[in-house]
N, C-alpha and C positions, 0 to 999 in steps of 0.2 A: 781540584776540589774532590774530596773523598766522601764516603758515606758518613763519617763522622761530622763533617760540615753540615750535611743536610739535617742534622739533629739540632743545629744551633739556630738561634733566633735570627731573623734577616739582618739585623744591625751587626750582630756578632759575626755572622757569616761574611758580611762585607769586610769587617775589620780583620778577620782571620786571613783573608787573601788579598788585602791591600787595595781594595776598591776605593777610588776617589769619590765617586758620585753614582747614585742610583736614583733615577727619577721615574715616578709613577704618574700616568696621565689618564684622565677620563675626559672624553669630549661628549658632552650631553647631547649635542645637536646630532651627531652621526652615530653615537654609541661606541666609538672607538675606545678600547682599553689597551694600553701599551705601557712597556717599561723600556727605559734606556739605562744601560749599565756601562759606565766608563771606569775601566780598571786602572789604566795608567796613561798619563800624557808626558811621561819623563823624556821620551824620545821625540815627541811631537804630538799634533792633533791625532785623534784616535779614530781610524776608519774600521767599520765592521758592519756586516750584513744586517738586514732587517728581516726577521723570520716571522711568518704568519702561521700560527699553529693553534690547534685546540688542545688545551691542557685540562686534565680532569680536576686539578685543584690549582688555585692561584699560586700557592707556594711552589708548585712544580714549575711554573713559568718563571718565578723569581730565581730559583736555584738553576734553572737551565740558562738564563741570561747571565748569571754570575759566573757559571763555568765557561760558557762560550766567550765572554769578554775577557776573562783571564787568558784563555787560550790564544785569543788574538794579540795580546801583548807579546806572548813568547813567539807567536808566528811571525809578527812584524820584525822583532828583534833578530831572530834566526835568518830571516830573509834579507837582512841588511837594509831595512827601511827606516827611514827617519819618521816613523809613525808610532803612535801609541795603540792601545788595545781597547776596543769597546764592542758592544752588540746591542741590538734591540730586539724585542719580541712584541708582536701584536697578538692579543689573546682573542681567539675566535670562539663564538658561542657554540660552534659545532664543526665537525670535520667537513672539508670541502665547501666552506662557506663562500658565497660568491664575492668576487673582488669588486670592491666599491670605489669609484672615483672620489666620492665625497670622503670616505674614510681614508684613502690615500692622501688626499689633500690635507686632511686633519693630521695625519702622521707627519707630513711635511712641515706643518706648522709647529708640531711638538719638537721635531728635530731642530727647527730654526731657533727655538728658545735657548739652545746651548751655544748659539753664536759661533759655530764652526769647531767647537771642541770635540763634537762627535760628527762624523761624516758617514752617512748611511749608505747602504749599497744593497744589491740583490742577495737573497738567501732563500731558504726553503720557503715555498708558498708564495714568493714574490716574483712577478714576471717583468720583463722589460717595460711593458705598458704600465703596470702599477708603479714602477720606478719613475717613468715619465710623469705620471699624475702627482707623485710626491714632489717632483721638481717644479711643479706649478706654483708651490708655496714656499720653497726653500732652494737656495743654491748649494746646500751642504749634502748633496747626494751624488754618488757616482754610479755608473753602470746603466744609464738610460740609453735611449737610441740616438740622442742628439750628438752633434759634433763635439769631440773631446770628452764625452762622457764614458767612453770605453766599452759600451755595449755589454753583451752577455759575458760574464767572466768564466763560464763554465769550460770552454775549450782550453783556457789557459790553466785552470785548476787540473783538468785531466792530463794535460801535458806534463805538468809538474809531478803528478802521481807516476807517470810513466818514468820520469827521471829517478824518482825514488825507488821504483821497482828495479831499474837498471843498477842502481847502487846495491840493492839487495841481492840481485843475482851475482854481481861481482863478489860480494861478501861470501857468497856460497860457491864461488869458483865457476859460475856460469857466465856466458857472454852473449846470449840471445834468447829470445822468447819462443822460437820455433821448437815445437815438441813439449812445451810446458803447458799446464793447465791453470788458468786463472779463474777463480770463482768471484763473481761481482754480485754483491748484495745491494740492490737498489739501481733502478734504470731511469733516474731522473736525468736532467740535462748532463750533469757531470758523468754519471755512470754510463750513459749512452755514448757520449764522446769517448770515454775511456775504452769502451767495448770496441769502438771503431778503430782507435789507435792500436789496440792490442791485436785486433784481427789482422791489420795491416802488417804487423810484425810477426805473424805466424803462430800466435798463441791459440790454443784451444780453450773456449769459453764455456763456463757454466754460469747461468744467470737466474736471478729472481727478482720479482717486484710484485707489489699488490695490484698493480695495473696490468691485466692480462694482455691488453693491446700492445704495451711497451715490450712485454716478454716475447710476443709473437714477432714483433719487428726485429728484435735481436736475433731470434732464432732464424728468421728468413734472410736477414742482411748479413749477419756475422757468423752464420753456421753455429750458432750457440745452442747448448743443451739447456733445457729448462728444468728447474726443480722448484719445489714449493718453498715459500718463505721460512717455514719451519725446518727445512732440510739444509739450507745453504751453509750454515755454520759448521755442519758435520760432514760436508762434502770432501772427498779425498782430492787434494789439489796441491800445486806447488805454491801458489800465491792466493791468499784470500783478501779481497778488496772490499771492505765495508764502505759503501757509498750512500748510505741512507741516514738514519738518525744515529746518535751517539749512545754511549753507555750500553753497548751490546755484548761486550766481553766482560765476564765476571767469573766468580769462582765456580759457577756451574757451567757456563757455556765454554769456558777454556778447557774443561776436562774432555769435552766432546770434539775439539778441533782436530782435524786431520790435514794439516797444512804445514809447510816449512817456513812461510813468511806471512805476516800481516802488514799490508801496505794498501791504504785506501784513502778516499777523499772525505769520509765522514769526520766530523769534529768530535773530540772527547770520546773516542771509541772505547776507552777503558772506563768502567764504572768507578773503580777505585784506582787512579793513576799509579799509586805507590804499590799497593798489594798485587794488583793484577799484572803489572809489569814484571814483578818477581814470579808470578805464576807462569807467565809465558816463557821467562828465561829458564825456569826449572824444567819446563817441557821441551827446552831447546828449540823454541819457535822464534825466529828472528823478527822482532818488532821494529818497523820503521815508523817512528813517532809521527802521528798525524799532523801535528802543527808544523812539522818540517816539510813533509812531502805534499801537503795539500795547499801550499802557499801561492801557487801560480796565479790564481784569480786575484788574491790580494795584491800580489806584486803588480799585476797588470793595472788594476784600478788605482792603487795608491801611488804607483809610479807615474801614471798620467797626471794625478792630482799634484804630484811633486814636480812635474815638469820634465820627466825624463822622456827620451825618444823611444820609439818602438824597438829600435835596435838595441838600446840598453836594456829595455825590459825583456826582450828575448834572451839576452845573455844572462840576466838575472835569474830567469826561470830555469835556464840550463844549469845554473850553479846549484840548484836544488840537489842534483846528483852528488856534487862534491860535498855539500853541507851534510847530506845523509851519510856519506862515507866518513866524514869527520866525526859524526856522532857514533858510528859503529867503532871507530878506532878509539874514541874517548871511553867507550863502555868498559874497557879493561881497567880503568881507574874509578869506575862507579859500579853500583850494583847491577844496573841494566842499561839497555839503550834508552829507555824512558827517562831514568835518572840522568843519564849523560845529556840528553837533549835539553832538559830543564836546567841543568848546570850551565850549559852553553848560553841559553836564553837569559838566565839571571845575570850572568857575567857581562853580556852585552848591554843589558839594561843598566846595571850598576856603573859600568864604565861610561855610558852615554856617548859612545864612540861611533854609533851607527851612521851619522851624518857624514863623517869623514870617510868612512868606508864606501858610501854611496857615491859621493862626489868624486872619488878616485876611480870609480869603476867605469 
């Protein structure tokens, strides 16, 4: 979804990107305001995280959930999952609003109205406890602490990003992290797990986050160097890993980048996926598309939902490296790696052959 899309009316934006259903909900008793966007169920029911966030304007929330849900379709397809793409957002009245069990239960009831077409999961602002509260009023949520729910998907997302980075290093003729500098923007659950994995592999880390306690922890535990949030995108590094909110790379920030690779856990990191992918390519910065490399958490939760074993899921997450390499190889026939990744995703959705690929794995 690009900047032109944000100028469209909500219904036209839905139609332009092929969304099947967008539902807006207000719960008068608890004050919950939320949106569920189902982009595609062509390959199966749609699993996607539930994001709690304060948006300055209601339309910002709508366009965020439209972008995120579309990305989930491509993510599931490229990961080889028999799942569609969807996402939900809970609109907070203010930043850092307290988590409410009543509102979580209300969100569960909202999810339940879609009868399993949408399966919720943990995302920014949603904890395992909040997920458990949603599960009190619906069976259509993954990621809680109960048996078979999958728990926190963050470690699996971080591991997938490492595999994406390994493919990126291979593409540049490198075979190890030792001696390389990785800059991590955002030290939430995924960013912190990623820092741990990279530290174990010998990478030198530069980190930032709005939460100073998280930054101190990373510096003390992983020997990381801290910079301010305003500095992280211009840090000289081998790999820049965006692990916070999306749409951070645009015509202005791309000009200030001093990295060889973009590979991180954030969704929709390019503000304009078409134009910004070209800008990165013009600067000879290797872009590992986010919906390819950050699929580990989705693979884990969706795979459990689909009945796959932990061994199968581990192998599927490992295949993120091969899929990333496939995208790099396809880029010679497309404008950029971003265009190649989208072509791969569209092909898999159009063919509808993901179920066969999964069952054979």
